[in-house]
Structures are given as structure tokens and as C-alpha cells.
C-alpha positions in Angstrom: -4.9 -0.7 18.9 -2.0 1.5 17.7 -0.2 1.1 14.3 2.0 -1.7 15.5 -0.8 -3.7 17.1 -2.8 -3.3 13.8 0.2 -4.6 11.9 0.5 -7.6 14.2 -3.2 -8.3 13.9 -3.0 -8.2 10.1 -0.1 -10.8 10.3 -2.2 -13.0 12.6 -5.1 -12.7 10.2 -2.8 -13.8 7.4 -1.7 -16.9 9.4 -5.4 -17.7 10.2 -6.3 -17.3 6.5 -3.5 -19.6 5.4 -4.6 -22.3 7.9 -8.2 -22.2 6.7 -7.1 -22.1 3.1 -4.9 -25.2 3.7 -7.9 -26.9 5.2 -10.1 -26.0 2.2 -7.4 -27.4 -0.1 -7.2 -30.7 1.8 -11.0 -31.0 1.5 -10.8 -30.3 -2.2 -8.1 -33.0 -2.6 -10.2 -35.5 -0.7 -13.2 -34.8 -2.9 -11.3 -35.2 -6.1 -9.8 -38.4 -4.8 -13.4 -39.7 -4.1 -14.4 -38.7 -7.6 -11.4 -40.5 -9.2 -12.0 -43.7 -7.2 -15.7 -43.6 -8.1 -15.0 -43.2 -11.8 -12.4 -45.9 -11.9 -14.8 -48.2 -10.0 -17.6 -47.6 -12.5 -15.3 -48.3 -15.4 -14.3 -51.6 -13.8 -17.8 -52.9 -13.1 -17.9 -56.6 -13.7 -14.2 -57.0 -13.3 -13.2 -59.7 -10.9 -10.7 -57.4 -9.2 -12.5 -54.3 -8.0 -10.4 -51.3 -7.2 -9.4 -50.6 -3.6 -11.2 -47.7 -1.9 -7.9 -46.7 -0.4 -5.2 -46.7 -3.0 -2.0 -45.0 -1.9 -0.6 -44.5 -5.4 -3.8 -42.9 -6.6 -4.1 -40.9 -3.4 -0.6 -39.5 -3.8 -1.1 -38.8 -7.5 -4.4 -36.9 -6.9 -2.9 -34.9 -3.9 0.2 -33.9 -5.9 -1.8 -33.0 -9.0 -4.5 -31.0 -7.2 -1.8 -29.4 -5.0 0.3 -28.4 -8.0 -2.7 -26.8 -9.8 -3.8 -24.8 -6.8 -0.3 -23.8 -5.7 0.7 -22.8 -9.2 -2.4 -20.7 -9.6 -2.0 -19.1 -6.2 1.7 -18.4 -6.6 1.3 -17.0 -10.1 -1.6 -14.6 -9.0 0.2 -13.6 -5.8 3.4 -12.9 -7.9 1.4 -10.9 -10.4 0.0 -8.7 -7.6 3.2 -8.5 -5.5 4.5 -5.5 -7.4 2.7 -2.1 -7.1 -1.1 -2.1 -6.9 -1.5 -1.0 -10.5 -2.0 -4.6 -11.7 -5.1 -4.8 -9.6 -6.4 -1.4 -10.7 -5.8 -2.3 -14.4 -7.6 -5.7 -14.0 -10.6 -3.7 -12.6 -10.6 -1.5 -15.7 -8.8 1.5 -14.1 -6.8 4.1 -16.0 -4.2 6.2 -14.3 -5.3 9.8 -13.6 -2.7 12.1 -15.1 -1.3 14.4 -12.4 -1.8 17.4 -14.7 -5.5 16.6 -15.5 -7.8 19.6 -16.2 -10.9 17.7 -15.2 -12.3 19.4 -12.1 -13.5 16.2 -10.3 -10.2 14.5 -11.0 -8.2 17.5 -9.7 -10.2 17.5 -6.5 -9.5 13.8 -6.1 -5.8 14.2 -6.7 -5.6 17.0 -4.2 -7.4 15.0 -1.5 -5.0 12.0 -2.1 -2.0 14.4 -1.8 -3.4 15.8 1.5 -3.8 12.3 2.9 -0.3 11.2 1.8 1.5 14.3 3.2 -0.5 14.1 6.4 0.1 10.4 7.0 3.8 10.4 6.0 3.3 8.0 3.0 4.6 8.6 -0.5 1.9 10.1 -2.7 0.4 7.1 -4.5 -0.7 7.0 -8.2 -4.5 7.3 -8.6 -6.6 5.1 -10.9 -10.1 6.0 -12.2 -12.6 3.3 -13.1 -14.1 5.4 -15.8 -17.0 3.1 -16.8 -18.1 2.4 -13.2 -21.1 4.5 -12.1 -21.4 2.9 -8.6 -19.9 4.8 -5.7 -16.8 2.9 -4.7 -13.0 3.0 -4.1 -10.1 0.7 -3.2 -6.4 0.7 -2.2 -4.1 -2.0 -3.7 -0.4 -2.9 -3.3 1.6 -4.6 -0.6 3.4 -1.7 1.1 2.9 2.1 1.4 5.7 2.5 -1.1 3.9 0.7 -3.9 0.3 1.4 -3.1 -2.2 2.8 -5.5 -5.7 4.3 -4.9 -8.6 3.6 -7.2 -12.0 5.2 -7.4 -15.0 4.9 -9.6 -16.4 7.7 -11.8 -19.6 7.5 -9.7 -17.6 8.2 -6.6 -16.0 11.5 -7.7 -19.1 12.8 -9.3 -21.6 12.2 -6.5 -19.6 12.9 -3.3 -18.8 16.3 -1.8 -15.1 17.0 -1.0 -15.6 16.1 2.7 -17.2 12.9 1.8 -14.5 12.0 -0.8 -12.0 12.8 1.9 -13.7 10.4 4.3 -13.6 7.6 1.6 -9.9 8.3 0.8 -9.1 8.3 4.6 -10.7 4.9 4.8 -8.5 3.6 2.0 -5.4 5.1 3.6 -6.2 3.3 6.8 -6.1 0.0 4.9 -2.6 1.1 3.6 -1.4 2.0 7.1 -3.0 -1.0 8.9 -1.3 -3.7 6.8 -4.5 -4.8 5.1 -3.2 -4.6 1.5 -0.8 -7.5 1.9 -3.5 -9.6 3.4 -5.7 -8.7 0.5 -3.1 -9.9 -2.0 -2.9 -13.2 -0.1 -6.7 -13.6 -0.3 -6.7 -12.8 -4.1 -3.9 -15.3 -4.7 -5.6 -18.1 -2.7 -9.0 -17.6 -4.4 -7.4 -17.7 -7.8 -5.6 -21.0 -7.0 -8.9 -22.7 -5.9 -10.7 -21.1 -8.9 -8.2 -22.8 -11.2 -9.7 -26.2 -10.2 -13.1 -25.0 -11.4 -11.6 -23.6 -14.6 -9.8 -26.9 -15.2 -13.1 -28.8 -14.7 -14.9 -26.4 -17.1 -12.1 -27.0 -19.8 -12.6 -30.8 -19.5 -16.4 -30.3 -19.7 -15.9 -28.3 -23.0 -13.5 -30.8 -24.4 -15.9 -33.7 -23.7 -18.8 -31.8 -25.3 -16.9 -31.4 -28.6 -15.4 -34.9 -28.7 -17.0 -37.4 -31.3 -19.3 -39.9 -29.6 -18.7 -42.7 -32.1 -15.5 -44.4 -33.3 -14.7 -43.9 -36.9 -14.2 -47.7 -37.4 -16.9 -50.4 -37.7 -16.0 -52.2 -34.4 -18.9 -51.8 -32.0 -16.6 -52.3 -29.0 -14.4 -49.4 -30.2 -17.5 -47.2 -30.4 -18.5 -48.1 -26.8 -15.0 -47.5 -25.6 -15.0 -44.0 -27.2 -18.4 -43.2 -25.7 -17.1 -44.4 -22.3 -14.1 -42.2 -22.5 -16.1 -39.1 -23.5 -18.6 -39.8 -20.7 -15.8 -40.3 -18.1 -14.2 -37.0 -19.2 -17.6 -35.2 -19.1 -18.5 -36.5 -15.7 -15.1 -35.8 -14.2 -15.0 -32.3 -15.7 -18.5 -31.6 -14.3 -17.7 -32.9 -10.9 -14.3 -31.0 -10.9 -16.2 -27.8 -11.8 -18.6 -28.4 -8.9 -15.8 -29.1 -6.5 -13.8 -26.1 -7.6 -16.8 -23.7 -7.1 -17.6 -25.3 -3.8 -14.0 -24.5 -2.8 -14.5 -21.0 -4.0 -17.7 -20.8 -1.9 -16.0 -21.9 1.3 -13.0 -19.6 0.6 -15.5 -16.8 0.1 -16.7 -17.5 3.7 -13.2 -16.9 4.9 -12.7 -13.9 2.7 -15.9 -12.3 4.0 -15.3 -12.9 7.7 -11.8 -11.3 7.5 -13.0 -8.4 5.3 -16.0 -7.3 7.4 -13.9 -6.7 10.6 -11.3 -4.8 8.6 -14.0 -2.5 7.2 -15.2 -1.5 10.7 -11.7 -0.8 11.7 -11.0 1.3 8.5 -14.2 3.3 9.1 -13.2 4.1 12.7 -9.6 5.0 11.6 -11.0 7.4 8.9 -13.1 9.2 11.6 -10.0 9.4 13.8 -7.9 10.7 10.9 -10.2 13.4 9.7 -12.1 14.2 13.0 -15.1 14.6 10.7 -17.6 11.7 11.0 -19.9 13.5 8.6 -17.5 12.8 5.8 -17.6 9.0 5.8 -21.2 8.7 7.0 -22.2 11.1 4.3 -20.5 8.9 1.7 -22.2 5.8 3.0 -25.6 7.5 3.0 -25.1 8.6 -0.6 -24.4 5.0 -1.6 -27.7 4.0 0.0 -29.6 6.6 -2.0 -27.8 6.0 -5.3 -29.5 3.9 -7.9 -26.2 2.3 -9.0 -25.3 1.8 -5.3 -21.6 0.8 -5.0 -21.7 -2.0 -7.5 -18.7 -2.6 -9.8 -19.3 -4.2 -13.2 -15.8 -5.4 -14.0 -15.4 -9.2 -14.4 -12.5 -9.2 -11.8 -14.8 -7.5 -9.2 -15.9 -10.9 -7.8 -12.3 -11.9 -6.8 -11.5 -8.4 -5.7 -14.8 -7.7 -3.8 -13.1 -7.5 -0.4 -10.9 -4.6 -1.6 -13.7 -2.1 -2.1 -14.9 0.6 0.2 -18.4 -0.8 0.0 -20.2 -3.9 -1.4 -19.0 -4.3 -5.0 -21.5 -6.9 -6.3 -25.3 -6.8 -6.5 -25.5 -10.5 -5.6 -23.0 -12.1 -3.2 -23.2 -15.4 -1.4 -21.4 -13.9 1.6 -21.1 -10.2 2.3 -17.5 -8.9 2.4 -18.8 -5.7 3.9 -21.2 -5.0 6.8 -24.6 -3.5 5.9 -24.6 0.3 5.3 -27.0 0.9 8.1 -24.8 -0.8 10.7 -21.6 1.0 9.4 -23.4 4.3 9.7 -24.9 3.6 13.1 -21.5 2.7 14.6 -20.4 6.3 13.8 -23.8 8.0 14.0 -26.0 6.1 16.5 -29.0 8.4 15.8 -29.3 7.4 12.1 -32.8 6.2 11.3 -31.9 3.9 8.5 -33.6 6.0 5.7 -31.6 7.0 2.7 -32.4 10.1 0.6 -32.0 10.1 -3.1 -28.5 10.8 -4.3 -27.8 13.3 -7.1 -24.7 14.2 -9.1 -22.6 16.9 -7.3 -21.9 20.3 -8.7 -18.2 20.9 -7.8 -16.5 24.3 -7.9 -12.9 25.4 -8.2 -12.9 26.1 -4.4 -13.2 22.4 -3.8 -9.7 21.7 -5.1 -8.1 23.1 -2.0 -10.8 24.2 0.4 -9.5 25.9 3.5 -12.9 25.8 5.1 -12.8 22.1 5.7 -11.6 20.1 8.7 -9.0 21.9 10.8 -9.3 25.2 9.0 -13.0 25.6 9.7 -12.5 25.1 13.4 -9.6 27.5 13.9 -10.0 31.3 13.8 -6.2 31.8 13.7 -4.0 29.6 11.5 -0.3 29.6 12.0 2.1 29.1 9.1 3.5 25.7 8.2 7.0 26.8 9.2 5.9 28.0 12.7 4.0 24.7 13.1 7.1 22.7 12.1 9.4 24.6 14.4 6.9 24.1 17.3 6.9 20.4 16.4 10.7 20.2 16.8 10.5 21.8 20.2 7.8 19.4 21.3 9.8 16.5 19.9 12.8 17.3 22.0 10.7 17.1 25.2 8.5 14.2 24.1 10.4 12.2 21.5 8.1 9.1 21.8 5.1 11.1 20.8 6.3 11.0 17.2 6.2 7.2 17.2 2.7 7.2 18.9 1.4 9.1 15.8 2.7 6.5 13.3 -0.5 5.2 11.6 -2.5 7.6 13.8 -2.6 10.9 11.9 -5.3 13.3 12.8 -6.9 16.5 11.4 -4.0 18.7 12.5 -1.7 16.7 10.2 -4.2 17.3 7.4 -4.2 21.0 8.3 -0.4 21.0 8.1 -0.5 19.3 4.7 -3.0 21.9 3.5 -0.8 24.7 4.8 2.3 23.3 3.1 0.4 22.9 -0.2 -1.0 26.4 -0.1 2.2 28.1 1.0 4.4 26.6 -1.8 4.6 28.8 -4.9 1.7 28.0 -7.3 4.1 27.7 -10.2 6.0 24.9 -8.5 2.7 23.1 -7.6 1.8 23.2 -11.3 5.2 22.1 -12.5 5.4 19.2 -10.0 2.3 17.6 -11.7 4.0 17.4 -15.1 6.7 14.7 -15.7 9.1 17.2 -17.3 8.5 19.8 -14.6 8.7 17.2 -11.8 12.2 16.1 -13.1 13.3 19.8 -13.2 12.0 20.4 -9.7 13.9 17.3 -8.3 17.1 18.4 -10.1 16.7 22.0 -8.7 16.1 20.6 -5.2 19.5 18.8 -5.5 21.4 21.8 -6.7 23.9 23.4 -4.3 23.2 26.8 -2.8 23.5 29.8 -5.1 26.8 30.9 -3.4 28.4 27.5 -4.0 30.5 27.0 -7.2 29.2 23.4 -7.4 25.9 24.7 -8.7 27.5 25.9 -12.0 29.0 22.4 -12.4 25.7 20.8 -11.8 23.9 22.9 -14.4 26.6 22.1 -16.9 26.1 18.4 -16.1 22.4 18.8 -16.8 23.2 20.5 -20.1 25.4 17.7 -21.2 23.6 14.6 -20.0 20.0 15.4 -19.1 17.1 15.4 -21.6 17.0 18.4 -23.9 15.7 21.6 -22.3 15.8 20.3 -18.8 18.9 22.4 -17.8 17.2 25.6 -18.8 14.0 24.7 -17.1 15.8 23.8 -13.9 17.7 27.1 -14.0 14.4 28.9 -14.4 12.9 27.2 -11.3 15.9 27.6 -9.1 15.0 31.0 -7.6 11.7 29.7 -6.4 13.3 26.5 -5.1 15.9 28.5 -3.2 13.1 30.3 -1.4 11.6 27.1 0.0 11.8 26.5 3.7 13.2 23.2 5.1 9.8 21.7 5.8 8.6 22.4 2.3 11.3 20.7 0.3 10.6 17.0 1.0 6.8 17.3 0.7 7.3 19.0 -2.7 9.5 16.1 -3.8 6.9 13.6 -2.6 4.2 15.4 -4.6 6.4 14.8 -7.7 6.2 11.0 -7.4 3.0 10.4 -9.4 4.3 12.5 -12.3 7.7 10.8 -12.2 5.8 7.5 -12.2 4.8 8.3 -15.8 8.4 8.0 -17.0 9.3 4.9 -19.1 11.8 2.4 -17.8 14.7 3.9 -19.8 13.7 7.4 -18.7 13.5 6.3 -15.1 17.0 4.8 -15.3 18.4 8.0 -16.7 16.6 10.1 -14.2 17.9 8.0 -11.3 21.5 8.2 -12.6 21.3 11.9 -12.9 20.0 12.2 -9.4 23.0 10.3 -8.1 25.4 12.4 -10.2 24.0 15.6 -9.0 24.3 14.4 -5.4 27.9 13.3 -5.9 28.9 16.6 -7.6 30.2 18.1 -4.3 31.4 14.7 -3.0 29.3 14.8 0.1 25.7 13.9 0.9 23.3 16.0 3.0 20.4 14.7 5.0 17.9 16.1 2.5 19.8 14.6 -0.5 19.8 11.2 1.2 16.1 11.4 2.0 15.2 12.4 -1.5 17.1 9.7 -3.3 15.7 7.1 -0.8 12.1 8.1 -1.6 12.8 8.1 -5.3 14.5 4.7 -5.2 11.7 3.1 -3.1 8.7 4.6 -5.0 9.9 5.0 -8.6 12.5 2.3 -9.1 11.8 -0.6 -6.6 8.0 -1.1 -6.9 8.0 -4.7 -5.7 7.6 -6.1 -2.3 10.9 -7.4 -1.0 9.5 -9.0 2.2 10.3 -12.4 0.9 14.0 -11.9 1.5 15.3 -14.5 4.0 15.2 -13.5 7.7 18.5 -12.3 8.9 20.5 -13.6 11.9 20.5 -11.9 15.3 24.1 -10.7 14.7 23.1 -9.1 11.4 20.2 -7.4 13.1 22.4 -6.1 15.9 25.1 -4.8 13.5 22.4 -3.1 11.3 20.8 -1.5 14.3 24.1 -0.2 15.7 25.1 1.2 12.3 21.8 3.2 12.0 21.9 4.4 15.6 25.5 5.5 15.3 24.7 7.4 12.1 21.8 9.2 13.8 24.0 10.0 16.8 26.8 11.4 14.6 24.4 13.6 12.6 24.1 16.0 15.6 27.9 16.5 15.8 30.8 15.1 17.8 30.1 16.7 21.1 27.1 14.6 22.2 27.4 11.7 19.7 28.5 9.0 22.3 26.0 10.0 25.0 23.2 10.2 22.3 24.1 6.7 21.1 24.1 5.3 24.6 20.7 6.9 25.4 19.2 5.3 22.3 20.9 1.9 23.0 19.4 1.7 26.5 15.9 2.0 25.2 16.0 -1.2 23.2 19.5 -2.8 23.1 19.5 -4.8 26.4 15.8 -5.9 25.7 16.4 -6.9 22.1 20.0 -8.3 22.1 20.4 -9.6 25.7 20.2 -8.3 29.2 23.3 -6.4 30.3 24.7 -6.3 26.7 26.5 -3.1 25.8 27.5 -1.6 22.4 29.9 1.2 21.2 29.3 4.1 18.9 30.6 3.5 15.3 33.3 6.0 14.4 32.0 9.0 12.4 34.2 8.1 9.3 32.5 4.7 9.2 29.0 6.1 9.2 28.7 6.6 5.5 25.3 7.1 3.9 25.9 4.0 1.8 26.4 1.8 4.9 23.4 3.6 6.5 21.2 2.7 3.5 22.2 -1.0 3.5 21.7 -1.2 7.3 18.2 0.3 6.9 17.2 -2.3 4.3 18.3 -5.0 6.8 16.6 -3.4 9.7 13.3 -3.2 7.7 13.0 -7.0 7.9 12.8 -7.2 11.7 9.6 -8.5 13.3 6.9 -5.8 13.7 6.8 -6.4 17.5 10.3 -4.9 17.7 9.8 -1.9 15.4 8.2 0.3 18.0 11.1 -0.1 20.5 13.6 0.5 17.7 11.9 3.7 16.6 11.6 4.8 20.2 15.4 4.4 20.6 16.0 6.4 17.4 13.8 9.3 18.7 15.6 9.2 22.1 19.0 9.4 20.3 18.1 12.4 18.1 16.4 14.3 20.9 19.1 13.6 23.5 21.3 16.7 22.8 18.3 19.0 22.9 19.4 20.6 19.6 17.2 18.9 17.1 16.5 20.5 13.7 13.8 20.2 11.1 16.3 18.3 8.9 17.0 15.8 11.7 13.3 15.2 12.3 12.8 14.8 8.5 15.6 12.2 8.5 13.8 10.3 11.3 10.7 10.2 9.1 12.7 8.7 6.3 14.1 6.1 8.7 10.6 5.3 9.9 9.3 5.0 6.3 12.2 2.7 5.5 11.0 0.4 8.3 7.5 0.3 6.8 6.1 2.7 9.5 5.0 5.9 7.8 5.4 8.9 10.3 3.2 12.0 9.9 4.8 15.4 10.2 6.1 16.0 13.7 3.8 18.7 15.3 3.1 20.0 18.8 0.1 17.8 19.5 -1.5 16.4 22.6 0.1 13.1 23.4 -1.8 9.9 22.6 -2.7 8.0 25.7 -1.2 4.5 25.4 -3.6 1.7 26.3 
């Protein structure tokens, strides 16, 4: 399956999960109803009018009450987790790893995560460390690539080699790319709703245990009545507790069945990504030989067990992960099932960025990142659909390109981008006009007046190195700044975003890079929540949004070929999506403002995943039509792809993926 098939499969799994969850809830409601009827019948023993076994009023009351409890618990937990994945990481005891950390193991971890993000075309996610967890484990959480976080245990970074850590992180990135994270949030929400029934039963059980068993008066009937009430509450609470945990048990069955298949898929994707099967199999073998295994001690680990790279609990009714031996043998069929003892790794500084790993160790001659990017543009013009084929399917050459980019950028800029203050200065410097443009002076004066103290001087100091950057280095450097910018407070984030807009508006025109940069910042730093709950748009709204985006992309290349580029793109998807024989006209260049482009992209992001591939194919055809594509145009295409929830790796000259 390709990226789009994975996304569609994840959606089907969600639908199947909701169906089974609904069935479980109905069974719980029926059991609670039986308990209520039995209790009422026992209370009315000897009464001439026994209670009806089927009582519509009681049935409706029980179903509404139980449904309200489960729904409120599920909705609340899902809402709690629908922002960025940090809420899950914090509940598991994670603390954010500072981008400027001096700890060697943490620096290696951050570098591997940056590699994976730049290679796959996703924003660089914040990283959380479960400091007190000695088991070897990791997870990805969030609902979209824009709000994802990666978490690892202390045992993971201290026992794995760099290649093995890379295999684990590639596994987690495959969950991000394949749409598994949103499915995971649904599972966590549903489990919590059912668990709430058990928690309510436990509360009633505790209340009954502390209630007085005798009436304070002398009337014996009152004492019997009080004892009866306490007993009824005690029995009801106990039975409710049992029903709730039985529901959790059956929901766990569903959770485990869905999770096991996604783990096999993520393992295979990690091997495809890194082209290094020894990485992920080595990590799995180390888990097998580690005394702490992959177990996570946090209380929340039970509910989140399906999130982990490997089995998170020592005892589990239903395994959310396949056995280690089977996972290893799927990748390494000759594995004999024996695990050697695992020891703590001795890392060195060379492990932070190791040019001997993956693509570098298999190439005797390594081209520069710029040469690779230019070759990618040439290949894109001849094979525009190849760029879409690699969405969600990055490979070792993309990791090699990410490594080249990180190593060829000035070390001072790399150091600065990991500090919040330096990251702000770098973004401001990236937005400054060329040195020969008088607007730059006005921008520096604006920073002096309105930006935090010292930022103008620091930006000016970095400008010579920023000016020396090549086109393909600028956006990756800005993406590397995202984790550091994520450290800003809400007020600082608001001020930073305002300053970004003012710097862009200083010359009263927007460049492709400026648009791409502000889009990434808005999506990753400002809008951390999942906006997929927005109502589905009409077909007319979809068509207008598509035409607006396609027209803007056609006009980016200039007036000469704009109309023919638009029509070439339209023919790829227009008649299929909007009606056979339907035609459309290019929107005038003056009407293709970046503001309208931004709004149209947000609308287009809500189309069904089954249409996204064709839409992106049409955009590629449009840009490549005039055979004069540039690195900036290809970078804009990657921004558009990201906006549609389809992260596109760097465009390189790669062998085409054979479509099945």
C-alpha cells in the first residue's frame, strides 16, 4: 500500500473500531439494565405487584444514564488528546527534551529525530523523554504530522546504538505518516469512556463501605431500611465495577487486534525508510536481552499500551504487540529466537551526526545537497508524479539528503537554531530582504523598536551567514527551529507571530519562501489542535478552492505559460472530480493573492483522502508543465502537500516507485 492507501485503511479501521465500541457499549447498557431490574425485584420481594422484566421507562433511563457517562468520558478524553501529543507524553511522565541539551544521548536522539523529519517532509516534532523508565520503548502521539510529538524512555537512548535508535524512530515516524495517531486517540478516548463505568462502580462501592449500617433512631424498621439501602448501593457498585472492567476487557480485545497489525506495518515501513533492517531488528533483540524489557511503569501505560514501540506492560490480558521473535523473523527469517544479554551503550560524539551510517556508508562519492536538489528539480520536470509516489514513502536517500543539509549548514546556525532566542533571530533573518534592498534597513529598525531586547543586534549578527544559505537550505533550517520556538510562552508566541507578519509585509509583497515559512510556523507553533472536525464543505466550495490553488501555482511560473499550465493540471483531476466534460478557467493573476491561496488550502485540506492523490498529481503536472521549474517552486509544492496532510520528502532524482 502507498501513503494514500494507508490513510484510507486507517480510516476504515477507525470505522470498524467505532462499530465494535458501540456494540460493547450496548452490551454494557444491557447488563446494567439487568442489574437494576434484579436489584429492584429483590427489594420488592413479597410485594403483590412484582416489577416487570421489561420496563420501558427504566430501560430508557438506564440507557441514557450509561450512554451519558461513557460518552462524556470518551468525548472529554478525546478532546484532551486532540491537541498536540504533549498531553499523552506528560501523562506518561515525559518531560520535553530541550533542543540545546548538552547530554550526549539526548543530543543523538534529537539529531535522529531531525533527520527523520527533514527526510520525510514533516515538521520537526518536540521530543519527550520518560526519564524514570528504564525499559526500552518509544511512542508517537498527536493527531496530525503538524502536532505530533515523539517520546522515548531513558532505557531506549542508553542501550541502543545510533542505527538501532534510528530504526525505532523510523518506526514511530511511520505511525505519524500512516495515520495511526488519530486512530490511537480514538482508542484512548473510547477506553476511558468505558473505564468511567468501572470508576463509578468503585466510587459507589467506597461510599457504601463508609455508610453507617444502623439508623440513629430506635425504630427497628428504619435500621433495616438503612441496611437495605447500604447493601443495595454496595451490590450495585460492585456489579457496576465488574461490568465496567468486563467492558474494558472486551475493548482491550479490539485495541489489541488493531494494534498488532499496525505494528507489523510500521516495522516494514521503518525498514523501507532506512534500508537498514539491522537497525530495527537490533533494537528488538536488545529488548529481548534487557532485564527491564520494554515495560513502562507509568500508571497511564495500561490505557496507552498500544502506542508503544514494544509491549509496555509486564502482564497484559491481550497483547497489543506481536511477540518479539515473530517481529524479528518477519525481517530476518534466519533469526534463531535467542537473545543475548543487553548492556548500556557507550556513545561518542561521532554518533551525533554519523556520516558512516545508512546512505553514506554505501556511497564512495557523495554529492552536495545543492547538486542533489538541482538534480531533483530536473527529474521532477520529466516525472512530476514521482514526487507524489514518495509521499509517506521516504527512503535512505532522503535521509542522506537530510544529513547533507544538516552538515553543510554553518555550525553556528545549527547551534543557534536550538535556542529559543537564536531560533527567533534566525527566522527573522530568513525573512529579511537581500542586502542590496533598502527594505532590510527598515526591517532591522522594526526589530529594534518592537522585538524583544537584543534580538535586532543578534539578527544582524547572523545575517551574513543567512545570506550565504542556498535555496534548499533555508526552509529545512526554519523547520529545525520549530522545537526551540515551541518553548515560547503563549504571549511570546503571539508577539513572534506578529513580528513575522510585519517583516513579511515590510516590502508589501510576499515571496514563495515567506509564504512557506509563515505557513509552517502557523501550523506547528500556533495552531496545535486538530481541525478535522470542521464541517464537510460542499462540492462547489471544493471546486472553487481547487481552482484557486491551481491558478496560483500556474501563475507562480509567470504569465507566458500560466493558462496552459492550469489546463494541464485541470485535465488530470478536474473532469474526474467535478464532472465529466466540465471545464474551468484560470483565475486572473491579480486575484491570486497569498491570503486567498491560504484560505483555499485550508478548505482543500478537508477533501476525502481518496481524492488527495489525484489533486496532488494535478498540482505536480501544473508546476512541471512549462519545463522551467525551480527549487523554490518545488518547495512551494511541498508546502501545499503538507497543508493537505500529505508530507512530501525532498524531491530528488530517484528511481520511480512501481505502482501496484
